MDAnalysis code that builds the backbone (N, CA, C; Angstrom):
import MDAnalysis as mda
import numpy as np

u = mda.Universe.empty(705, n_residues=235, atom_resindex=np.repeat(np.arange(235), 3), trajectory=True)
u.add_TopologyAttr("name", ["N", "CA", "C"] * 235)
u.add_TopologyAttr("resid", np.arange(1, 236))
u.add_TopologyAttr("resname", ["MET", "ASN", "THR", "ASN", "SER", "LEU", "ILE", "LEU", "PHE", "HIS", "GLU", "LEU", "MET", "LYS", "ILE", "GLY", "TRP", "VAL", "ASP", "ARG", "ASN", "GLU", "ASN", "ARG", "ILE", "LEU", "TRP", "ASN", "TYR", "ALA", "GLU", "ASP", "THR", "ASP", "ALA", "ARG", "ASP", "GLU", "LEU", "GLU", "GLN", "MET", "GLY", "LYS", "VAL", "LEU", "GLY", "PHE", "GLU", "ILE", "LEU", "GLN", "ALA", "GLN", "ASP", "ARG", "ILE", "TYR", "MET", "VAL", "PRO", "THR", "GLN", "ASP", "ASN", "ASP", "LEU", "PHE", "LEU", "LYS", "ASN", "ASN", "VAL", "ASP", "PHE", "ARG", "SER", "ASP", "ILE", "LYS", "ALA", "THR", "ASN", "GLU", "VAL", "LYS", "SER", "ARG", "ASP", "LEU", "TYR", "LEU", "LEU", "ASN", "TYR", "LEU", "ALA", "ILE", "TYR", "ILE", "MET", "TYR", "LEU", "PHE", "PHE", "ARG", "GLY", "GLU", "GLY", "ASN", "ASP", "ALA", "GLN", "ILE", "ARG", "ASP", "TYR", "ILE", "THR", "LYS", "GLU", "GLU", "LEU", "ILE", "LYS", "GLU", "PHE", "SER", "GLU", "HIS", "CYS", "LEU", "CYS", "VAL", "THR", "ARG", "GLU", "ASP", "ILE", "GLY", "ASP", "ASN", "ASN", "LEU", "THR", "ASP", "ASP", "TYR", "SER", "GLU", "ASN", "PHE", "ARG", "LEU", "LEU", "ALA", "GLU", "ASP", "TRP", "LEU", "SER", "LYS", "LYS", "GLU", "GLY", "ASP", "PRO", "ALA", "SER", "ARG", "LYS", "ILE", "GLU", "ASP", "ARG", "TYR", "GLY", "ILE", "VAL", "ASN", "LYS", "ILE", "LEU", "LEU", "LYS", "PHE", "LYS", "VAL", "ASP", "GLU", "LEU", "PHE", "THR", "THR", "ASP", "ASP", "SER", "ASN", "ILE", "ILE", "ARG", "PRO", "THR", "LYS", "LYS", "THR", "LYS", "ASP", "LEU", "MET", "PRO", "TYR", "VAL", "LEU", "ARG", "LYS", "ASP", "ARG", "VAL", "ARG", "MET", "ILE", "ASN", "SER", "TRP", "ILE", "GLU", "GLY", "GLU", "ASN", "HIS", "ALA", "SER", "ASP", "LYS"])
u.atoms.positions = np.array([
    [188.409, 125.311, -69.580],
    [189.157, 125.717, -68.650],
    [188.459, 125.351, -67.545],
    [188.499, 124.136, -67.052],
    [187.115, 123.814, -65.336],
    [187.793, 124.454, -64.170],
    [186.724, 124.997, -63.737],
    [186.901, 126.670, -63.042],
    [188.127, 125.702, -61.756],
    [187.537, 124.444, -61.560],
    [188.150, 123.286, -59.945],
    [190.034, 124.117, -60.531],
    [190.193, 123.312, -61.866],
    [192.009, 123.670, -62.281],
    [192.283, 124.753, -61.967],
    [191.648, 125.961, -61.430],
    [193.019, 127.507, -61.795],
    [192.544, 127.998, -60.376],
    [191.657, 127.013, -59.626],
    [191.043, 127.474, -58.528],
    [192.598, 126.786, -57.503],
    [192.358, 125.180, -58.357],
    [194.258, 124.215, -57.104],
    [195.012, 124.958, -58.303],
    [195.033, 125.657, -59.133],
    [196.543, 126.131, -59.251],
    [196.953, 127.408, -58.847],
    [196.115, 128.422, -58.711],
    [196.349, 129.348, -57.460],
    [196.372, 129.054, -56.442],
    [195.812, 128.113, -55.747],
    [196.284, 127.580, -55.145],
    [198.138, 126.749, -54.395],
    [198.440, 126.655, -55.135],
    [199.799, 125.361, -55.173],
    [200.710, 126.501, -55.789],
    [199.769, 127.247, -56.644],
    [201.349, 129.212, -56.921],
    [201.385, 129.267, -55.564],
    [200.392, 129.686, -54.743],
    [200.821, 130.018, -53.508],
    [201.983, 129.670, -52.175],
    [201.375, 128.692, -51.708],
    [202.085, 127.693, -51.060],
    [203.251, 126.510, -51.434],
    [202.867, 125.543, -52.654],
    [203.173, 124.503, -53.446],
    [202.185, 123.715, -53.183],
    [201.253, 123.475, -51.969],
    [200.760, 122.282, -51.713],
    [199.502, 122.256, -50.957],
    [198.819, 121.111, -51.232],
    [197.085, 121.562, -50.830],
    [196.799, 120.222, -50.221],
    [196.527, 120.201, -48.524],
    [196.377, 119.250, -47.069],
    [195.159, 119.281, -47.988],
    [194.844, 117.395, -47.347],
    [193.221, 117.020, -47.158],
    [192.275, 118.008, -45.628],
    [193.845, 117.348, -44.874],
    [193.601, 118.065, -43.569],
    [193.358, 119.942, -43.089],
    [193.957, 120.065, -44.357],
    [193.848, 121.831, -43.844],
    [192.355, 122.344, -44.762],
    [192.418, 122.129, -45.935],
    [191.076, 122.726, -46.943],
    [190.539, 121.425, -47.178],
    [189.552, 120.383, -46.976],
    [189.010, 119.394, -47.193],
    [188.208, 119.799, -49.324],
    [187.754, 120.928, -49.215],
    [186.768, 121.530, -50.500],
    [187.523, 121.462, -51.400],
    [188.948, 122.665, -51.263],
    [190.299, 121.975, -52.208],
    [190.585, 120.775, -52.487],
    [190.673, 120.090, -51.579],
    [191.240, 118.379, -51.336],
    [190.160, 117.690, -52.484],
    [188.935, 118.108, -52.281],
    [187.788, 117.431, -53.268],
    [187.893, 117.965, -54.717],
    [188.346, 119.382, -54.454],
    [188.646, 119.855, -56.266],
    [190.089, 119.000, -56.156],
    [190.849, 118.632, -56.104],
    [192.236, 117.733, -56.069],
    [191.666, 116.740, -56.823],
    [190.177, 115.865, -55.902],
    [189.880, 114.581, -56.527],
    [189.549, 114.510, -57.719],
    [189.160, 115.974, -58.491],
    [187.898, 116.176, -59.521],
    [189.271, 115.786, -61.199],
    [188.822, 114.147, -61.356],
    [189.852, 113.775, -62.591],
    [189.430, 114.753, -63.638],
    [189.262, 115.733, -64.388],
    [189.117, 116.672, -64.774],
    [189.684, 117.914, -64.728],
    [189.781, 118.126, -63.427],
    [190.722, 119.105, -62.756],
    [192.043, 118.741, -62.457],
    [192.348, 117.559, -62.156],
    [193.944, 117.046, -61.777],
    [194.035, 116.710, -64.209],
    [193.461, 116.249, -64.652],
    [193.918, 116.220, -66.094],
    [194.390, 117.436, -66.607],
    [193.486, 118.654, -66.164],
    [193.743, 120.416, -66.437],
    [194.925, 120.531, -66.386],
    [195.284, 120.330, -64.960],
    [196.689, 120.698, -64.004],
    [197.646, 119.481, -64.567],
    [197.653, 118.698, -64.884],
    [199.071, 117.411, -65.955],
    [199.133, 118.063, -67.595],
    [198.195, 118.906, -67.895],
    [198.581, 119.541, -69.102],
    [199.282, 120.971, -68.715],
    [198.795, 122.149, -67.769],
    [199.777, 122.744, -67.604],
    [200.996, 122.495, -67.351],
    [200.959, 121.588, -66.239],
    [202.489, 121.104, -66.184],
    [203.332, 121.278, -67.056],
    [202.984, 120.084, -68.336],
    [204.171, 120.040, -69.599],
    [203.878, 121.122, -69.748],
    [203.382, 122.414, -69.754],
    [203.427, 123.757, -70.329],
    [204.286, 124.128, -69.960],
    [204.144, 124.178, -68.725],
    [204.626, 125.358, -67.788],
    [205.977, 124.543, -66.802],
    [205.970, 123.565, -66.740],
    [207.546, 122.973, -66.232],
    [207.135, 122.084, -64.802],
    [205.790, 122.167, -64.513],
    [206.284, 121.481, -63.425],
    [205.283, 120.114, -63.636],
    [205.375, 119.035, -62.290],
    [204.500, 117.643, -61.511],
    [204.106, 117.546, -61.188],
    [202.582, 116.634, -60.579],
    [201.700, 117.292, -59.572],
    [202.203, 116.029, -59.218],
    [202.206, 115.909, -57.917],
    [202.664, 114.855, -56.981],
    [201.949, 114.930, -55.401],
    [201.521, 112.854, -55.922],
    [200.333, 113.200, -54.692],
    [201.061, 112.415, -53.297],
    [201.457, 112.489, -52.447],
    [201.994, 111.640, -51.225],
    [200.915, 111.474, -50.121],
    [200.697, 110.456, -49.667],
    [199.620, 110.661, -48.643],
    [197.957, 111.468, -48.593],
    [197.965, 112.223, -48.091],
    [197.206, 113.179, -47.687],
    [197.133, 114.551, -48.369],
    [198.399, 114.906, -48.911],
    [198.706, 115.941, -49.622],
    [198.861, 116.238, -50.924],
    [198.266, 117.231, -52.363],
    [199.289, 117.235, -53.433],
    [200.526, 117.970, -53.432],
    [201.559, 118.220, -53.827],
    [202.227, 118.774, -54.679],
    [202.458, 119.245, -56.084],
    [202.632, 120.389, -55.757],
    [203.339, 121.279, -57.246],
    [204.551, 121.275, -57.553],
    [205.247, 120.427, -57.790],
    [207.098, 119.685, -58.153],
    [207.325, 120.246, -59.372],
    [208.733, 121.169, -59.436],
    [209.199, 121.788, -60.472],
    [210.215, 120.582, -61.227],
    [209.777, 120.748, -62.688],
    [210.769, 120.427, -63.556],
    [212.234, 120.950, -63.632],
    [213.413, 119.924, -63.989],
    [214.830, 120.726, -64.581],
    [214.214, 121.720, -65.406],
    [213.473, 121.826, -66.060],
    [213.989, 122.518, -67.256],
    [212.219, 123.546, -67.066],
    [211.888, 123.569, -65.778],
    [211.039, 124.960, -65.736],
    [211.893, 125.917, -65.814],
    [211.918, 127.210, -66.626],
    [212.179, 128.477, -65.581],
    [212.183, 129.195, -65.112],
    [210.598, 129.601, -64.497],
    [209.666, 130.628, -63.590],
    [209.733, 129.903, -61.688],
    [209.969, 128.683, -61.860],
    [210.285, 128.485, -60.761],
    [211.183, 127.986, -59.770],
    [212.434, 127.444, -60.337],
    [213.489, 127.568, -60.393],
    [214.218, 128.952, -59.284],
    [215.033, 128.556, -58.489],
    [215.838, 129.898, -58.465],
    [217.230, 129.191, -58.401],
    [218.027, 130.536, -58.859],
    [218.859, 130.723, -58.679],
    [219.754, 131.574, -57.769],
    [221.225, 132.061, -58.078],
    [222.092, 132.529, -56.357],
    [221.643, 133.248, -56.350],
    [221.102, 134.588, -57.107],
    [220.160, 135.440, -56.450],
    [219.517, 135.077, -55.511],
    [218.341, 134.041, -55.693],
    [217.634, 134.017, -55.260],
    [217.645, 133.421, -53.617],
    [219.066, 132.402, -54.121],
    [219.658, 132.396, -52.738],
    [220.263, 132.773, -51.868],
    [221.158, 133.934, -52.223],
    [221.533, 135.061, -51.511],
    [220.939, 135.473, -50.595],
    [219.609, 135.797, -51.480],
    [218.199, 136.750, -50.828],
    [217.968, 135.954, -49.503],
    [217.781, 133.968, -49.624],
    [216.962, 133.489, -48.613],
    [218.165, 132.978, -47.619],
    [219.378, 133.546, -47.177],
    [219.925, 133.129, -46.911],
    [220.824, 134.211, -46.001],
    [219.840, 135.684, -46.032],
    [220.257, 137.077, -46.240],
    [221.865, 137.026, -46.701],
    [221.894, 136.749, -47.411],
    [223.888, 137.226, -47.434],
    [223.886, 138.415, -47.880],
    [225.168, 139.134, -47.079],
    [225.801, 139.916, -47.307],
    [227.513, 140.499, -48.764],
    [228.006, 141.422, -49.032],
    [228.387, 141.724, -49.619],
    [230.337, 139.695, -49.391],
    [229.886, 140.085, -47.961],
    [231.518, 139.008, -47.425],
    [230.737, 137.912, -48.227],
    [229.579, 136.976, -48.488],
    [228.959, 135.770, -49.110],
    [229.638, 135.747, -50.273],
    [230.742, 134.311, -50.646],
    [231.341, 134.855, -52.406],
    [230.859, 133.765, -53.020],
    [230.927, 133.671, -54.323],
    [230.555, 132.449, -55.226],
    [230.948, 130.851, -54.374],
    [231.899, 130.887, -53.732],
    [232.549, 129.802, -53.586],
    [231.799, 129.443, -52.240],
    [231.426, 130.348, -51.870],
    [230.683, 130.022, -49.886],
    [229.480, 129.496, -50.796],
    [228.432, 130.137, -51.623],
    [227.221, 129.453, -52.159],
    [227.108, 128.140, -52.364],
    [228.555, 127.832, -53.443],
    [229.234, 126.149, -53.899],
    [229.004, 125.642, -52.417],
    [229.923, 125.809, -51.553],
    [230.196, 125.055, -50.180],
    [228.468, 124.700, -49.029],
    [227.736, 126.300, -49.400],
    [226.016, 125.399, -48.850],
    [225.463, 124.606, -49.617],
    [225.732, 124.621, -50.959],
    [224.939, 123.614, -51.139],
    [225.400, 122.172, -51.427],
    [226.520, 122.218, -50.980],
    [227.235, 121.125, -50.910],
    [227.751, 120.688, -49.624],
    [226.701, 120.891, -48.391],
    [226.200, 121.013, -46.891],
    [224.997, 120.783, -47.237],
    [224.348, 121.212, -48.243],
    [222.843, 121.039, -48.221],
    [223.118, 119.520, -49.212],
    [223.690, 118.996, -49.799],
    [223.236, 117.855, -50.431],
    [223.773, 116.963, -49.600],
    [224.680, 116.664, -48.530],
    [224.914, 116.269, -47.974],
    [224.093, 115.385, -46.440],
    [223.651, 117.030, -45.948],
    [222.778, 116.747, -45.255],
    [220.786, 115.909, -45.877],
    [221.503, 116.113, -47.173],
    [220.021, 115.483, -47.291],
    [220.649, 113.460, -47.298],
    [221.830, 113.747, -47.970],
    [221.886, 112.426, -48.062],
    [222.297, 111.819, -46.363],
    [222.326, 112.746, -45.325],
    [222.917, 111.628, -44.077],
    [221.414, 111.299, -43.678],
    [220.013, 111.781, -44.165],
    [218.764, 111.729, -43.775],
    [217.884, 110.611, -44.763],
    [218.804, 111.112, -45.986],
    [217.327, 109.563, -47.291],
    [218.413, 109.845, -48.300],
    [218.684, 108.277, -47.591],
    [219.834, 107.677, -48.432],
    [219.596, 106.040, -49.123],
    [218.163, 105.903, -48.403],
    [217.571, 104.591, -48.777],
    [216.622, 104.845, -49.723],
    [215.998, 103.863, -50.363],
    [215.404, 103.550, -51.872],
    [213.846, 103.878, -51.283],
    [212.712, 104.507, -52.628],
    [211.286, 104.534, -52.434],
    [211.148, 105.086, -50.796],
    [210.434, 104.347, -50.682],
    [209.366, 104.581, -49.381],
    [210.153, 104.590, -48.698],
    [211.010, 103.934, -48.201],
    [212.058, 103.480, -47.521],
    [213.305, 104.458, -47.192],
    [213.301, 106.109, -48.194],
    [214.236, 106.557, -48.266],
    [215.115, 107.395, -46.882],
    [213.741, 107.622, -46.209],
    [214.581, 107.920, -44.977],
    [215.246, 106.846, -43.871],
    [216.721, 107.475, -43.291],
    [216.982, 106.421, -42.769],
    [217.496, 107.020, -41.438],
    [217.005, 108.561, -41.390],
    [217.563, 108.751, -39.347],
    [216.493, 109.790, -39.737],
    [215.598, 109.827, -38.526],
    [214.653, 111.189, -37.797],
    [215.019, 112.831, -37.611],
    [216.344, 112.383, -36.685],
    [216.994, 113.852, -36.640],
    [218.566, 113.858, -36.249],
    [219.087, 115.287, -36.682],
    [220.573, 115.596, -36.093],
    [221.036, 116.788, -35.335],
    [221.431, 116.692, -34.472],
    [222.143, 117.637, -34.056],
    [222.951, 118.830, -34.604],
    [222.800, 119.945, -34.678],
    [223.759, 121.021, -35.511],
    [225.621, 120.591, -34.960],
    [225.325, 119.843, -33.706],
    [227.216, 119.095, -33.536],
    [227.581, 118.323, -33.737],
    [226.334, 117.451, -34.337],
    [226.611, 115.927, -34.780],
    [226.651, 116.275, -36.701],
    [226.090, 117.024, -37.007],
    [226.445, 117.336, -38.161],
    [227.549, 117.941, -39.085],
    [228.486, 119.063, -37.918],
    [229.919, 119.434, -37.618],
    [230.708, 118.603, -37.853],
    [230.674, 117.884, -37.163],
    [231.252, 116.633, -36.853],
    [231.352, 115.112, -38.274],
    [230.028, 115.712, -38.176],
    [230.068, 114.530, -40.215],
    [230.528, 114.685, -40.543],
    [230.378, 115.696, -41.228],
    [230.815, 116.805, -42.067],
    [232.290, 117.063, -42.132],
    [232.896, 117.406, -41.613],
    [234.048, 117.352, -40.990],
    [234.701, 116.436, -41.554],
    [234.461, 115.141, -40.889],
    [235.103, 113.679, -41.403],
    [235.188, 113.485, -42.326],
    [233.608, 113.915, -43.430],
    [233.416, 113.967, -45.053],
    [234.831, 114.230, -45.485],
    [234.816, 115.877, -44.756],
    [235.900, 116.400, -45.598],
    [237.321, 116.194, -45.178],
    [237.154, 115.924, -43.888],
    [239.002, 115.374, -44.254],
    [238.813, 113.875, -44.804],
    [237.938, 112.849, -45.157],
    [238.574, 111.667, -45.845],
    [238.666, 112.328, -47.763],
    [238.280, 113.871, -48.220],
    [237.644, 113.853, -49.521],
    [239.109, 114.645, -49.238],
    [240.069, 115.258, -48.912],
    [241.364, 115.769, -48.241],
    [242.848, 114.974, -48.264],
    [241.628, 113.730, -47.521],
    [243.021, 112.544, -47.368],
    [244.417, 112.451, -47.994],
    [245.789, 112.247, -48.178],
    [246.810, 111.696, -48.688],
    [246.539, 110.167, -48.429],
    [246.825, 109.584, -50.125],
    [247.394, 108.077, -49.463],
    [248.611, 107.888, -49.243],
    [248.384, 107.195, -48.423],
    [249.827, 106.971, -47.506],
    [250.450, 106.026, -48.526],
    [250.250, 105.122, -49.914],
    [251.410, 104.903, -50.554],
    [252.106, 106.127, -51.007],
    [251.859, 106.719, -52.319],
    [252.733, 107.767, -52.779],
    [252.311, 109.488, -52.279],
    [251.519, 109.460, -51.695],
    [251.469, 110.874, -50.465],
    [251.063, 112.121, -51.581],
    [250.363, 111.219, -52.499],
    [248.971, 112.003, -53.075],
    [247.692, 111.891, -53.274],
    [246.686, 112.908, -53.494],
    [245.744, 113.469, -52.903],
    [244.573, 112.163, -53.700],
    [244.066, 111.176, -52.920],
    [242.852, 110.270, -53.608],
    [242.111, 110.996, -54.876],
    [242.301, 110.031, -55.840],
    [241.624, 110.441, -56.853],
    [240.061, 110.237, -57.047],
    [239.747, 109.831, -55.907],
    [238.026, 109.657, -56.025],
    [237.398, 110.765, -55.829],
    [237.507, 111.999, -55.450],
    [236.591, 113.046, -55.827],
    [237.194, 113.563, -56.829],
    [236.213, 115.240, -57.267],
    [236.942, 116.337, -57.522],
    [238.064, 117.045, -57.109],
    [238.541, 118.095, -58.034],
    [239.194, 118.688, -57.362],
    [238.408, 120.144, -56.882],
    [237.577, 120.350, -57.147],
    [236.649, 121.462, -57.113],
    [235.545, 120.996, -55.180],
    [235.546, 118.940, -55.703],
    [234.865, 118.921, -53.767],
    [236.039, 118.877, -52.760],
    [237.635, 118.967, -53.734],
    [238.855, 118.931, -52.600],
    [238.859, 120.228, -51.705],
    [238.972, 121.304, -52.987],
    [238.783, 123.220, -52.754],
    [237.548, 123.148, -51.737],
    [236.519, 122.578, -52.044],
    [235.275, 122.768, -50.929],
    [235.604, 122.106, -49.294],
    [236.271, 121.027, -49.417],
    [236.470, 120.496, -47.695],
    [237.606, 121.486, -47.629],
    [238.014, 121.715, -48.374],
    [239.625, 122.259, -47.477],
    [238.981, 123.462, -46.778],
    [238.230, 124.025, -47.595],
    [237.734, 125.459, -47.164],
    [236.756, 125.217, -45.872],
    [235.830, 124.082, -45.786],
    [235.925, 123.564, -45.085],
    [236.746, 123.905, -43.423],
    [237.602, 122.782, -43.692],
    [238.565, 122.708, -42.284],
    [238.912, 123.635, -42.291],
    [239.219, 124.971, -43.055],
    [240.015, 125.451, -42.708],
    [238.883, 126.530, -41.752],
    [237.722, 126.470, -41.719],
    [237.313, 127.342, -41.293],
    [236.904, 127.035, -39.231],
    [236.849, 127.823, -38.655],
    [236.549, 127.952, -36.937],
    [235.139, 127.230, -36.776],
    [235.665, 126.814, -35.656],
    [233.744, 126.585, -35.235],
    [233.026, 127.363, -34.739],
    [233.596, 128.845, -34.127],
    [232.542, 129.570, -33.935],
    [231.471, 129.229, -32.996],
    [230.971, 130.306, -32.781],
    [229.045, 130.088, -31.824],
    [227.840, 129.774, -32.035],
    [227.726, 128.505, -31.574],
    [226.022, 127.676, -31.821],
    [225.211, 129.098, -32.500],
    [225.347, 129.770, -32.233],
    [224.345, 130.995, -32.544],
    [224.902, 131.628, -34.038],
    [226.247, 132.231, -34.505],
    [226.985, 132.393, -35.486],
    [226.240, 132.099, -36.999],
    [226.261, 133.658, -37.397],
    [225.562, 133.620, -39.057],
    [226.919, 134.123, -39.809],
    [228.451, 134.045, -39.388],
    [229.555, 134.149, -40.207],
    [229.841, 133.345, -41.014],
    [230.177, 133.460, -42.273],
    [230.767, 132.776, -42.982],
    [232.051, 131.991, -43.151],
    [233.073, 132.604, -42.430],
    [234.128, 132.153, -42.106],
    [234.147, 130.670, -40.244],
    [233.322, 130.917, -39.769],
    [232.598, 129.885, -38.951],
    [231.467, 128.568, -39.343],
    [231.801, 127.520, -38.688],
    [231.455, 126.573, -39.157],
    [229.891, 126.206, -39.019],
    [229.954, 126.349, -37.634],
    [228.429, 127.248, -37.267],
    [227.417, 128.235, -37.930],
    [228.249, 129.231, -38.723],
    [227.980, 130.414, -39.567],
    [227.300, 129.213, -40.500],
    [228.360, 128.620, -41.134],
    [227.762, 127.783, -42.452],
    [226.199, 126.805, -42.099],
    [226.506, 126.239, -41.242],
    [225.408, 125.694, -40.811],
    [224.099, 126.032, -40.645],
    [223.902, 127.130, -40.125],
    [223.102, 127.930, -39.162],
    [222.098, 128.976, -40.678],
    [223.553, 129.767, -42.163],
    [223.070, 130.118, -42.682],
    [221.853, 128.825, -44.049],
    [222.822, 127.676, -43.960],
    [221.632, 126.662, -44.739],
    [220.425, 126.192, -44.262],
    [220.573, 126.408, -42.891],
    [219.288, 125.926, -41.933],
    [218.290, 126.863, -42.402],
    [218.948, 128.171, -42.602],
    [218.013, 129.460, -43.307],
    [217.167, 129.300, -44.752],
    [218.067, 128.623, -45.206],
    [217.567, 128.902, -46.565],
    [216.397, 126.872, -46.432],
    [216.401, 126.131, -45.730],
    [216.023, 124.881, -45.757],
    [214.539, 125.496, -44.903],
    [214.669, 126.177, -44.287],
    [213.293, 127.249, -43.725],
    [212.617, 127.497, -43.809],
    [213.570, 128.850, -45.364],
    [212.777, 129.635, -46.135],
    [211.898, 128.589, -47.260],
    [213.102, 127.251, -48.005],
    [211.941, 126.415, -48.444],
    [211.255, 125.325, -47.391],
    [211.062, 125.644, -46.357],
    [209.890, 124.890, -45.948],
    [210.748, 123.558, -45.889],
    [211.976, 122.776, -45.687],
    [212.701, 121.668, -45.877],
    [212.819, 120.915, -44.192],
    [213.140, 122.165, -43.666],
    [214.058, 121.327, -42.106],
    [213.577, 122.004, -41.334],
    [213.645, 122.089, -40.095],
    [213.331, 122.840, -38.979],
    [214.594, 123.023, -37.614],
    [214.400, 123.447, -37.131],
    [215.682, 123.289, -36.047],
    [214.899, 124.146, -34.864],
    [214.670, 122.773, -33.640],
    [214.570, 123.796, -32.144],
    [215.055, 124.550, -31.429],
    [214.758, 125.081, -30.012],
    [215.971, 125.297, -29.696],
    [217.076, 124.562, -28.947],
    [216.614, 123.572, -28.709],
    [217.504, 122.385, -28.529],
    [219.044, 122.204, -29.796],
    [218.878, 122.854, -30.585],
    [219.431, 122.605, -32.082],
    [219.756, 121.543, -32.418],
    [218.341, 120.729, -32.405],
    [217.779, 119.635, -33.272],
    [217.603, 119.799, -34.683],
    [217.767, 119.126, -35.571],
    [217.599, 119.336, -37.050],
    [216.447, 117.951, -37.715],
    [215.465, 118.594, -37.897],
    [214.379, 117.962, -38.614],
    [213.580, 117.760, -39.711],
    [213.667, 116.481, -40.407],
    [212.854, 116.848, -41.905],
    [211.680, 117.268, -42.031],
    [210.921, 118.096, -42.440],
    [209.803, 118.835, -42.419],
    [208.583, 117.320, -43.659],
    [207.204, 117.701, -43.054],
    [206.884, 116.805, -43.684],
    [206.796, 116.726, -45.169],
    [206.757, 118.260, -45.682],
    [207.185, 118.445, -47.432],
    [208.345, 117.681, -47.257],
    [209.432, 117.600, -47.116],
    [210.677, 116.740, -46.940],
    [210.472, 115.418, -47.366],
    [209.702, 114.558, -46.223],
    [209.432, 113.421, -45.981],
    [209.162, 112.770, -47.353],
    [207.538, 113.847, -47.432],
    [207.130, 112.940, -48.575],
    [207.155, 113.121, -49.783],
    [208.091, 114.263, -50.203],
    [208.475, 114.210, -51.198],
    [210.183, 113.809, -51.589],
    [210.836, 113.443, -51.024],
    [211.962, 112.800, -51.046],
    [212.350, 111.520, -52.086],
    [210.767, 110.219, -51.479],
    [210.726, 109.408, -51.991],
    [210.396, 109.842, -53.459],
    [210.220, 110.342, -54.198],
    [209.896, 111.099, -55.579],
    [211.098, 111.332, -56.061],
    [212.269, 112.582, -55.256],
    [213.208, 113.025, -55.757],
    [214.440, 112.003, -56.034],
    [213.920, 111.200, -54.845],
    [215.529, 109.967, -54.844],
    [214.496, 108.671, -55.380],
    [214.194, 108.789, -56.605],
    [213.940, 107.695, -57.109],
    [215.699, 106.609, -57.559],
    [214.905, 105.480, -57.528],
    [216.585, 104.458, -57.625],
    [217.779, 104.840, -58.382],
    [217.172, 105.474, -59.597],
    [218.802, 106.351, -60.077],
    [219.321, 107.594, -60.224],
    [218.065, 107.782, -59.293],
    [218.927, 109.498, -58.663],
    [219.667, 108.975, -57.008],
    [218.956, 107.925, -56.678],
    [219.580, 107.316, -55.010],
    [221.390, 106.852, -55.195],
    [220.961, 106.508, -56.600],
    [222.416, 105.927, -56.906],
    [223.432, 107.014, -56.866],
    [222.832, 108.231, -58.345],
    [223.905, 109.120, -58.349],
    [224.378, 109.597, -57.074],
    [223.365, 110.054, -56.239],
    [224.117, 110.909, -55.359],
    [224.887, 110.481, -54.156],
    [224.834, 108.633, -53.674],
    [225.818, 108.259, -53.337],
    [226.814, 108.242, -53.862],
    [226.860, 107.766, -54.967],
    [227.946, 108.450, -55.597],
    [228.994, 109.202, -55.446],
    [227.695, 109.883, -55.467],
    [228.343, 111.655, -55.971],
    [229.480, 111.844, -54.208],
    [228.310, 111.957, -53.234],
    [228.490, 111.888, -51.620],
    [229.936, 110.763, -51.466],
    [229.609, 109.695, -51.890],
    [230.827, 108.270, -51.255],
    [232.385, 108.599, -52.357],
    [231.768, 109.282, -53.505],
    [233.182, 109.349, -53.827],
    [233.792, 109.034, -54.954],
    [232.870, 107.515, -56.216],
    [233.344, 107.193, -57.198],
    [233.594, 107.695, -58.136],
    [234.017, 106.831, -58.790],
    [235.672, 108.114, -59.476],
    [234.402, 108.714, -60.174],
    [232.403, 108.209, -61.115],
    [232.913, 108.914, -61.754],
    [231.842, 109.671, -61.069],
    [232.112, 110.016, -60.229],
    [231.044, 111.000, -58.993],
    [231.442, 112.665, -59.652],
    [232.650, 112.412, -59.951],
    [232.656, 114.176, -59.905],
    [232.203, 115.054, -61.378],
    [231.585, 114.072, -62.063],
    [231.256, 114.857, -63.620],
    [229.784, 114.443, -63.108],
    [228.500, 114.138, -62.162],
    [227.813, 114.445, -62.111],
    [227.089, 116.374, -61.452],
])
């Protein structure tokens, strides 16, 4: 086996990427055709893909990967969850996580990113408006709209039932608490940063990977899921 491919694999396992500007020697290994070919062969067996985005290469787990993908136990650890955090709370956190991605990345291809930042206050306002839409009643027959599944409605109602709370809250019963917990998860995964002004921005890693993650077929699926087209509840 090519020694360069083993060195690259070790580095990718540690931090997930190799950056041209941070380590030129490793980047030279990444440009070794034989090493890249061996990495790609390893990926077919271990369930990952090698993606190059400008001046970085990333190791990206595939959906059938059983080594790198995280489960609920990992999720709870990342957000420092106590016993008060139930499975339903994790579902709401995941719902909010997808919505945040949607707010930033709902374009196509290399133009996937449509905004640079959002404040926590703006995020809470926009997600609350979204949840009100999910739970709205049809004026004509006073029935809930059929655009969203019952699970979405329950999660939206759960969000709307929470008080706003303090901006620094980590309580699961507060809207700010939910936001701060998902931002903690994003920090662990190096997807978003938050500064002292409570401004949320995507990291370079997120901006590099989202055009790959949100290929045209996935953009349509996620946009439909968030916007509530009739088939979205099946996704």
